[in-house]
Structure formats: C-alpha cells, structure tokens
N, C-alpha and C positions, 0 to 999 in steps of 0.2 A: 474746408470753409471753417473757420473759427469763433469760436463764440464766450471766448474766456473773460471779457469784458460784461457782456450781459449777464454771464455767470456771477461775475463778481457785485454786479450791480443789484440782484435779487436777491442774493445772500444779505448783505446791506440792508436793504430793504426789508427783509422779512425776517431780520433775525429776532426781533422782538415778536413776533407772532406765533414761534416754535411752543409747542407745551407738549412734554412727555407722560405718558403714560395716558389714564382715560379722560374725557370729556368729548363733546362734540368737535370735528374736525372744523379748524377756521377755515373760511371762505376767502379768497385772494380780494384785495382790493386793487386789483390792477387789469389791464389790458388783456384780453384772452390769448392775444398772441404769445404773451409771456407764462400762460399755462404750463405748457412742457417746461419750462425751467422750475416752475414751483414744484409741479410733480417729481421731476427729478431729486429737487433738493428734498422734498420730504421723504422721497426713497433713501436718500443717502444719511437724513436725521433716525427714521426707521431702525434703519440697521444698523449704526454706530452708536445712536445714543441709546434706543428701547431695544436692540439685540434682535429686533423682528426680522428675518430675513426675508421671510414670505411675503411680508406686507410689502415689502421693500422693492421685491421682485414683481408685485401688482403695482406697484406705482411706477416703476421703469417702464412697463408694458403702455402704460397710460400716456406717460409722457410720448411714447412711440407714437402711440394713437392719436396724441392731440398735434405730434409734427414730426413727420415719418423722414425728417431730416436732420432729427435733432442727434449726433452721434454721441454725446456723453452716456445716454440713456442705453444705446444699444451696447455699448464696451461697458457699462456697468452690470448691466443684465448678463451679458457674456461671463464675466468677471464671475458673479456672482453663483455660477454652476444651476442654474435656473431652468435652465433647458429641458426638453424633454428627451431630446437624441444627441449626440455628437454632432449631427449633421445641423443639428439647429443650432448648436453654438458656434460651430464654423462661421454659420452664416451671420449669427450677430455681431461675431468679432470682424467678419469681410466688410459686413455696411459700416461700421465706426471706423476702420482703418479707410475705406473707399470715399468717405465722407469729411476726412481731414487725413490725407496720408503725410503731411507733416507731424502729426501726433506719435512720439516714440512709442509712448504706453500704446495708443492703437496698434501699431506696427508690431511691436513685440507681442501682445497677447495674440495677434491674427496667427504668428508666427506658430507660438505655442499650440495653440489649437489645433492648426494644422499639424502639426505634429503628434499631438494627444489621438488625430482621428487617423494616422497613419499614413495621413498625405505628403509622404516626404517628397516627391518631385515638384509640388507646388509650393512647401516650405521653402525649398531652396533658394530660390530667386529672393523670398523676402528677408532671408537669413543673411544672405551674399551683400543684399541693400544696405542692412541694418550693420554687418560689419564695417565696411567702407565709409558709416557716417558716426558709428559710436563705438569707439574701441575698446573693448570692456573681455577679460579674458573669459568671461561666460558664452558670448558670442561667438569667439573662435572655439571654444570648446563645444559648440552646438552645430558649429558648421563644420568642424572636421569630422564630428559624428555622423553628420548626415552626408558627405563625401563617401565616407567609408561604408554606413549603410546602402548606399547606392552603388559602390563598386569602384568608387572612385579613390583609391588608397593613397594614390600618388597626389592627389590634388589635398587630400587629407593632410598628409606628411608637410605638403609645402604651406599650408596653413599655420601646422602649429609651427614652422619655422619661423612664418611671420609673426607668430604671436612671441617668439622670444625676443624677436628685436626691440617688439614693443615694451613686455613685460619682463623682461630677463628668462631665468627658468622658474617657470612655474613647477611646482611637485607634480601636479596632477597631469596638466598638458604635459609635462617630460612624459609620465608615464605613458600617456596615451600614444606619444612617439616612437616611443620603444617599443612599444607591443606592434607598431605600423610596420616598423624597420625589419622585426623580426619576421612578420608574417608576410613582407615582400623581399624576404631571403638579403635583406642588408642589416645580416646579422653583426659585422663587424663595427657597422655605423651604429648599431642600437648598444654594442658593446663599450663604444668611444662615449657616446651620450651618457651611460648609466654610470660610468668612471667620472665623467662630469659632475654628474650629479652628488656623486659621493664627495668629492673634492669640497663641495657647498654645502652638503648636511652629512657628514661623516660620523655624526656619533647617534644614527639609526638603521635599525637594523633591515628592515624594508627595502631600503635600494641595493644594501649589500645581497640581501637573498635573489633579488629581480637580476642580479649583475651574475651571480652563480647559476641563474637558470640559462641567461644568455651563453655565458660560457659552455656549460654543457650542450644546449643546442649547436652550438660549432665546434662540438667533439673535444674540447678542450677539459677534459674531467678532474686532471689535477689541479686547474687554477678555480673548478668549480668547489673543488672540496675546499682548497682554502679560503675561498670566500663565502662558502656555508660556514668555516670555522669562526670566519672574522664576525659573520652575522650574529653568531652565537656567543659570541665574546662579548658582544654586546648585550644582548638580552638572549639567556641560554633556553626559555620558555615561551621566548615568540611562537606563536602558533604558525603564522603562515610561512616562518622559517622552518618549521619542525615539518608541517604538510610536504612541501616544496620538498625540502632533504629524504623524507619517507619515498616521496615518488620517482625522486633522483635512484636512489638504492636500489628500489623496486625494480626500475628501468632496467639497471645494470645488473640485475640479477643477483645482487648482494643485499641477499634476505638476511640475515644475523645483523646486521647493521641496519636495516630497516625495521627491524623488530624491536631493535634496541631505542631507534627511534619514536618508536609506537609507544615504547613504553614512557620515554618522557610526554608524549601527548597524553598518556593517561594519567599522568602524575599531575598534571595541570587542569586548571578550571576552564581553560579558552574552549577545549574542545567538548559540545556537551553530551550528556550521558549517553543519550541515542544512539550518537554518533560512534561512539566509543564502541557499545553495546553489536552496533551494526557490523563494527571494523571487525571486531573480535568473532563474529558469526562467520565472516567472510575470509578471514585468517583461517578458520578451523573446518572451511566446509571441504577442503581436499583433503582424505585421507592421508595420503603420502606425505604432503607438506605437513601436515601433524606432527607424524610420528617422527619425521626428520627433524624439526623446530621443535620438539615436544617440551624441552626446559624453558625454551625460550616462551612458548605460548603459554605455559602454566606459570611463568613469572608474568606474565601479564595478568591471568585471570587472577592471583593473589592481589596486584595492585588495586584492582577493580574491588576485591572481596573487602580490602582493608578500607578504603576510599568510602565506599558505600555500601557499610556493612548490613544497614537493613534493606537497601533497596531493592524490592521485589526481583526488577529485572536482572539485576545484579545476582542475586541468591540463585538463581534460576539458572545463570551462565555457570556460574559457579560450579552446581550440582550437575548440569550437564557437560560440563568439564571433567569432573569425577567419576561420571560414567564411561564416559568415551575412553577415560585411561584406565577403565577396570576396576574404579574404585568404587564399588557399587555399596560395599557397608558405610564408607565414609562418606557418601552422597546421601546416604539414608540418614545417617546423624547428624549431617549439617540441616537438612529438610526439617528435622527433630529439633534441633537447636532454635531456629528459627519458628516454631509454632507460637513463640510467647510476644514475637511483633506486633505490633499495631499500625494499623490495622489487620485484624486476623487474616490470612490469603489462604481460601479455599484451596489453590493451588498446589498449598504444600502437602495439605491432606491428601489430596488426589494422587500425589506422587509417591506420599509414604505409603498410602495403600496399595498401590500399584507393585512401589518395589517389594512391600511383604509379600503381595501376592507372588510376587516371581518367585522370591527366594523361597517360596513354597512354606510360609509361616504365617498359616490361617488365623490363629491365634491373634496374632499379634494385628494383623490386617481387620479382623473383626473389632480390636479392642479401638483401633483408630479410625475407624469408621464411626463408632458412635462416639468419641470425642468431636468427630467433625459434625456428626448429626446435633450433638450439644450447642456447637459453636455457631452451626448454620440448620435451625430448625426448619428454614422454610425450602431448603432445598431438599426437595425428595429425593434426588439421585442416590444419597448415602441410604434412604431405607432400601434402597433396590441393590445395593454394593452388597449388604449380609448375604442374600440369595445368590449374587453373582460368584460371590466368593465360593461358597460352598457348592456351587455348581460345576465350579472348577477344579474343585478338590474331589468330586465325586460323590459328596456328602447329598445326596438328591434328596433324601426326605427333609433335613434341614433347609435346605435351598426351598424346595415348596412350603414349608412351615413360614420362613422369613418373608417369601414374596407374598401370601396370602395376608399377614401382619402389615406388609407396606397397602395392600389394597385400600385400607380404613383412612388413609391420609391422603390418598390421591385427588389432586383438586379438580381433573379432567377426564372425558369417558377416553379421549383419548390415551392419556397414560395408562387408564384401567385396561383398554384395550391391547396395550403394548406390554404391561404386566403377565395379562392371563395369557399372552402369544409366549413369554417367557416359561411360565409353569407348564403349559404344554410342550416345549420343548425340553424340559428337564424329566417329565413325564417318559416320554418318547426314548431320551438316552437312558432312564430308568430302566425300559423294556428292553434295550439293547444290550445293555453290560451288568446288568443286575439280574444274571440267569438263575431265578428259583424256582424255576420248572415252567411248562407253557402256560399255565394256568395264569401264572404272576405277572407273565408277558403281556398277554392278551388284556387282562385288568390294567396293566400300564397303559397299552394303547388306547385301549376307551377312555381311560382318564385324559389321557392325551387329547384325543378330538373331543371330548367333551372341554377341555378349556381353552382350544382353538373356537367352539362353537360360543362360549362366551365372550372370547376377544372379538367375534365377530357380530356378535349382538350390541357391543360398544362402538366398533368403527366397522361397518361392514367391508369396507377398503382397507383393510390391515394387508398391505401386501406381502408382507413376511409369514404373515399366518398363512393367507392366502396360497401363498407358492410353498410354503413345508407341508400344508394340508394335502396340496394338492399332489405332492412328489411321494409322502409316506404312503396315500394311497395307491399311487403308482407302482410303487415298490411291492405291495401286498397284493396288487393286480386284483383291487375290489373297489366298487362304486367308480369304476373308471369317466364314467359319462358327467358324474358330478365334478370328479377331479378337473377335467377337460372345462367346463365350463369356469371354476376356479381357474385354473391357469390362465383361460383365456382374458378372464378379467384384470388378471396381471398385465398382461400383455396391454391392454388397453390404457393402465393407468401408469405404465413405463416405456422407455424410450430405448428397445434395443440392448435390454441387459442378458449377456451372454448365461447367465445362470438361470434365468427365469425363462429364456428360450429353450434352455435346455430341460428343463423340466415339462414342459409343453412338447417338446418334441417325443422325451421318454413317455409319455401318457400316451400319445397317438402311437407308439411303438407298440406298446402293450395292448393296444386297441388292433393292433394290426395293420394299420394305416401306416405303413412303411415308407410309400412315395411321398407322402405327406409330412412326415418326419424328416426326411431326407434334407431339404433346401433350408429346414429351419436349423439343424445341425449343421449343416457346411457353413452358413451363416454367421451362426452361434461361434464356431471354430475361429472364420475369420477375425470375427469384434475382438477375441479373446487374444489374439496374437499365437495361436497353438500353446499355451500355457499352462491349461486345465488337463489333465490327467484324465477325469472324468468325464469329458466333452470327448474325448477322443477315444475312450473305452465305447461310450454309447455311440459315437459314429459309425466304429467297427462292426458294432451288432446289428445296428438297423443296414449298412451295405452286406452283411452275412446273411441276413433275411432277405435281401434283396437278389441273392445270389451272387455277388460281386466277391468272390474268396477273397484274390489276392490283395484288393484294396480294403478288404476287410481285416486281412491280416497286416497290412501294412500299418493301418490306425491302432491297432492294438499292439503292435511293437513299440511305436511312438509312445503310446500311453506307459508302457513299462518303463522307457527311457524317462519320463517325467515321473516316475515314482509309485507307479500303481501297482498293486499288489501281483507279486509272480507268479503265483499258485492261480489266481483268478486269470491270468492272462495264459497261463498254460494249457489251462484248462478248453479256453477259448480257442487256442490253435490247435487243441485236438479234436474239437469236433468237427465233422465230415461234412463235405461241402455241402449247399442249398444247392439244387437245380434251379439256376436262371430262369424264372417267370418269361414265356415269349411274349 
C-alpha cells in the first residue's frame, strides 16, 4: 500500500512546526490518524538535521506503535541499524517490503538484510525479481555471487553473460566471469574473455596479469611468461603482478627467478613491511634452501636493511641473518650500531649481552648489562644478569654478590624467591666444582640449603627450589622424607613434567621403595621420548634393584648411547646381579 501522498501533505502542513535543538516538543494540531506520519517525520528531522540517531530510532518505533502498517517507519528503523539482533533487522525490512512490495527501496533493503544475516536461499528470489525489473550492474553482481555461493556457478556465468548484453563489458563483472570460467574448467573461454578485455583496456597491468595466470593454468607457460612481461612493461612495480609472478616461478620450481621477483617486491612500497619480514622468515626457514640460495637471500636482507635502517623488525632480521651466516661478530657490531636508535630497544641490549657471553667475553657482557640498566632502570632483569654472567663463567663468589645486591631493588616476593633460588644453585655448583676440601664443600652445601629456605619463605611454592632441594637431598641420601614431601608438592603444582617425576622416583629409590619408583620413571621416560640419559640411567638402577638385570643393562646402555658418562655406565655393568625378590 502507498502513503506517499499522505507523507507529502504532512510535510507541507508541519514544515513550519520544525524546531532544532532545545525547547519543548510541539504537539500536533491534526487528527490522531496522522500521528504515525508526524512521528516518522520527526524521526527524519532528528536524524538529518539534529544528528540524533538514537532519538530518531525511538520516534520510528513510536510511529510503528501508532500504526503497525506504516511501512516507511519499518524501513527507516531497519536502515538505521538500531535493531538489537540481525534477526530483528531482517524482520523490520521484511515488514516494510510486505507492506509495499512495489517499493524498490524496501525490496532492495530486505534483500541486503538477508545477505547480511547469511540467508542466501531466501535472498535469491528477491534479487532475481529485482534484477528482472531493475537492470543495474550491482544487481547482476549480487545475483551472480548468490548463485556462486549456492553452488550454481553455471547460473552465475549465465547471469554475467546477460549483464554484458545490457552494459557491454564491465571490468568487475568481467573479472568475476573469468574466475568462474576458470573454476569450471572453461579455461580457454576465460582466456578469450581476458584477451577481449585487454583489447578494450590494454593500458592497465591487471588484465595482463590475470591473462598470464590463465595461461599458466592451461599449461601455456611460455605465453604466461610473455604476458607477465607485458604487464611489467606497463607497470614494473605493480604489486598484484609481482605477487602473481612470484607464485608462478615458485610453482615451477624456478626459485632463482622467484627470489628476483621477491627483491622487486621488497624494493617497492605496496607490500607492507610486516609481510616482507614474514616472507623473508619463510624463505629462510629451510636450512638447505638457505644454503643453496644464500647470495640472493643475502641480497633480500640487504634491501630491507637499506630501506628500513632503523626499523626494529628489520634490525633483528638482518642480525639473525648474519648469525645464521656464521657472521657472529658482524651481527654483534650491527646490534651495537643501533643502540643509539630512538626509541631505545631493550632487545638489542639483550642480544649483545647474549652474544658477548657466548663469545666468552664476560667483561664486555657486564659492561653492556650496566648500559642496559642505565637505559632501562625499571627492568630488574638487568640487575640479575650480572649474577647470571658470573655464574656461567664459574666466578661463583662474584655471582653470589651480584645476586645479593640485586635483591635490594626487587619489587616482589616472587622475584626475591627466584633470586634466592639462584643463589642456592650457585652455592651448590660451588660445592661441586670448587674443591677446597671436604669442609668447604659441606659449608657450600649448607649455604645452598639456607638460600633455598629463604626462597621458600618468600614463595612456599617455588617449584624449581622445591625440586632442586629435594633432588640434592636425595643425592646426599639425607632427610629423605622431607625431600619426598617437597617432591610430592612439586607434582601437585605441575602436570607430568619428566624432570620433576625423575626427582620423585629417585627419592623413592633412595628410600628403598623400588616398586613405587618404577612406574613413575617408566611414565617419565615415555613422556620424555627416551631423550634424557639421566632418566634412562635411573630407570636402569631401579630395575637392577628389583633384580631385573637384563632390562637394567639395556637401559644403562641406552643411557651411554645418549651421552651418559662411560665410566659410570661401565661401573654399573660390572655390578653383580641382585637376586630378584619373589
């Protein structure tokens, strides 16, 4: 039903009553039957003039309450996106359309709302009807896309053929058609369509690129290469052409040409930096490919380094490339060169400290740790690096002093617990490797346990401390019940960690509870994938204690194969078998 005459009349009657902004709302001086028109008109005014879309939506809803058959209010409410759910939006558009099926605006909105909600089957007849009465490229496009979405590609092609009759060759519709022809194995026809498009717009690179892709699909590689060259002659840096050409060379196994094209992409601005970095990482992920094409990959890295000299992602990329190339000193110099970049990057300091430590230059590593702390005083991990560097180089007293100095600056009990745990680890290493007599060893062990105790005061559930303390007690064979309690707590806090399971099993072994230790170690070895020599040697010890000599020797030999100390294995193999208990 139509209400245009009533709307026009109302607008003329009430034009002088419109007021924008504040003031009381004017009450109408007309019959109640026209209230929906007034509310609808107020809604239009609030949205178009006052810019108040929320008030406009309220007025449209009031208009519907006043007259449930008032189609324009349903339409405007659906159009305003003021509905709560997509289903409500579809229903509003449906009501407007059904109240006035001859209105193309309502018709079109209803169809689009169905598309938005994914109701393609329901939308199809609407757009078929719309296309039959309103010939526009957009209707043909939507209808063809619907046919394709519903698994009817031939109907989609027929629709696009019909569009060409009415509008000649539309570039977008023609592109859709060629893609559909290629997907339905009508490659030759797609090639003819592409050639026809080039005849009309031969000054653009994209049609040549698409034609080259079609030639490649049909196995006409030489024609594909010729056509790609024509596209590049028009625009040598065209992003779509270069990406397509790169994929073409990659599919043909011509990686030298593919890498050359990648270099062109890296030189241009169309490819985002993130994509360039990801592409380089992908190309260098295979070590054999890296070695075989090193020179070209090196060229790509240099292109990025020159184009983005201070971009952190590129600085990291180029440094990784140098390290992978065996140029560790150059990578170190590269990082140091960029320490002055702004904003300062903590990752550069981290890399420098790590490389200097790897190269066994502790003085330099300490120096850059101090520089990093000056640049990032709030990052407490740099305070701890001193101790870690000294620990790695075996300077245990300096390590302990560094860790203790760091304790004064740490902001949380969790960090303090961690650092006391590291101090305990250093004391234990000191007891094992600095042999100055038995008394000194025992003193270092006592200091180790004292530090562990301090760590647990700050965090009773420090997993590493609980595990290490329990294991060291098991190695000494002392205070085993306490060790078992700590190890059991670790198992409660973790989920089947082979290392922690090994600790628990070894404590049970030292307690003589061999049958309990056996399944724990068996499961730990399975979870570890038979990689740990320590697990294998311990399992062999448990089997030996249970009198299963043959299996014990099997696991001891496996431990030897995994790098366990040969003398220790031979000592075990020389042990007399233990009689298996009944």
